[in-house]
C-alpha positions, 0 to 999 in steps of 0.5 A: 491517459492511464488504463481505466482498469487499473484504478478502482471506482471511488465514491460521491460524484454526480451522475446519479449517486451511489458508491461509484459516483467518482468511477467517472474519472477512473473509467475515463482513462484508457490505454494504447494498443496497436492494430492491424490499421495503424496506431490505436492511440486511446486518449493519448496526446502530447501537446495543446495546438497552438500552445506557446512555449516559453521562448515564444515558438509554437509547441509541437503539433506534430502528434495531430498527424499521428496515424489513426487506424483507417481514419482519413487524416482530417478525421484522424486529427480530430481524434487525436486532438481529443485525446490531447484535450482529455488528457490535460482535462479538457473534457468538454472539448474533447467530447466535441472533437470525438463527435465531430470525428464520429459525424465526419465518419458518418458523412463520409461512409468510413467503415471501420467498426474498430476506429468508430468503437474507440470514438464511442468509447472515447467520447463515453469517457468524456461524458462520464467525466462530466457526470453524464452517465446517461449519455455514457451508457448510449455511447458505450453500447453503441461501441459494443455493438460495434466491437462486442466484448470490447474491454473499456466500453464494457468497464465504463458502462458498468461504472455508469450503471453503478453511478446511477445505482442500477446495480444488476446491470453494473454486476453483469458488465463487470463480470463480463469484463473479468471473463475477458481479463481477470487482472482488473483489479476496478471489476474485482473491487466493484463486484465484491461491493455490489454483491453486497448492496444486491444482497441487502436490496434483493436478499438471498435470491439476488442472483435470480433477478439478475439479467443474463451474464453473457458468455465471452467467447474463448476467441475474444479472450485469446485476442485480448491476452495477445494484444501488445502490452503498452508500456504504461500498462505494464508499469501499472500492472508491476505496480499493483503486483508490488502493492499486493505482494507488500499487502500480503507481506503485512498481513502475514507479518500482523498474524505472526506478531499476533500469534507471538504476543498470545504465545508469550501470555500463554507462557510458550516463550520458545514457540513465541520467539519462533513467531517473532523470528519470522516477523523480522525476516519480513520486516527486519526494522520493526523496533517492537519486535525486537523488544518482544523477542527480547522477553522470550530471550529473557525468560529462556535465560539467553541473556547475551541474545536478549541484550543484542535484541535490545541493542537493535531496537535501540538502534532503531529508536534510541529512546525506547524505554522497554529496550532499555528496561529489558536490556537491564534485565539482560545485563543483569542476567550476565551479572554486569550490574553497573550496566544494568544500573545505568539502563534502569536509570535511563528508563527513569530519565525517561519516565520517572514513574516506571515503578518496575525500573525503580524496583529493579534498580533497588535489587541491582543495587543490592547485587552490586554492592554484594559483587563489590564486597566479594571483590574486595574480599578477594583482593590481596592486601599490602601491609597491615591496616591500622584499627583506625582505618579499619574502624572508618571504613565505610561501605560494608568493610571496604576501604575508603577508596571504595566509599561511593555514594549511590548517585556516583555509583549508578551515574549513566 
């Protein structure tokens, strides 16, 4: 099982309605810690007792004999078996094993508050999974009597309270959890959610109606920080940190892009260009930013750079109409009219309704014809040209060899 605190509660579910009904599945998972009394595995396991593998031999059940704190071997086996059953979704069977272990401790006078706290907390997780929030709260409260300020019973009880819509008590437990470990994201999310509900329910004076929030002793906070971190918990924390970093970058990217768009509308091309450049440092494969930055570069007459941005956009999206159109404008600025006409025809092939491309193609056509005429005028002639040849020349005085149809001239 994973650590309960790593997964926020969801909505729906039984056990009393409210937004945290599905919190049962979140709260039920627990992590692993090691105490002086030996292994303190909390809802862990590795194979079903008596399970058969493909070759017919019995599965490894050595995990049943793993140490479990100060519990006698036969009670440790019950706990280990409960952990395994819970891990495999057999919550009712796991609940029975934990109950048998708890009863065994009472019968044999086992004096180990830490072990009993874990057993009650694990059984509470089973109750929460099965939608029995009332019994979950009772077991968590017993666990907390044995080991005050234990994180998992507090978190599970908070989720059970929330599922029963007992929001004030849930709020208090979540805030207590955060005194122990500020990194429990589920508690942060729930406090934020419940605060809104309490404001709606109790109005501006909602805080005055809360039960008192206990102050967690510094010794408890330090003890929690000094506990060895399990591999599973370390992985969950790393994943959460990576997710938070990605979320932060995405929010920053979106803000920069919006600022750039606003600056473009105001005609501030240089400032907008800088915003788009920052965007690309965050997400270098965002096609739309290249086409947006190309607009700024075109307005600043930086045609070669605009062309390069459009090239980058087309590498990411080979059928991007904006990239073809803006690259055509860049080619026009570079006086490469043939390439400009090719890109404009590409736009019209992708979407014949782009009026701007039609109009621009007419302009580029005129510029290309003029450039051909200028080139022809500056080309030295060899020999005399007959008047009949001159009379039959077609394209604005060009020779027959240079007479090209529009389709031939601008074929992509």
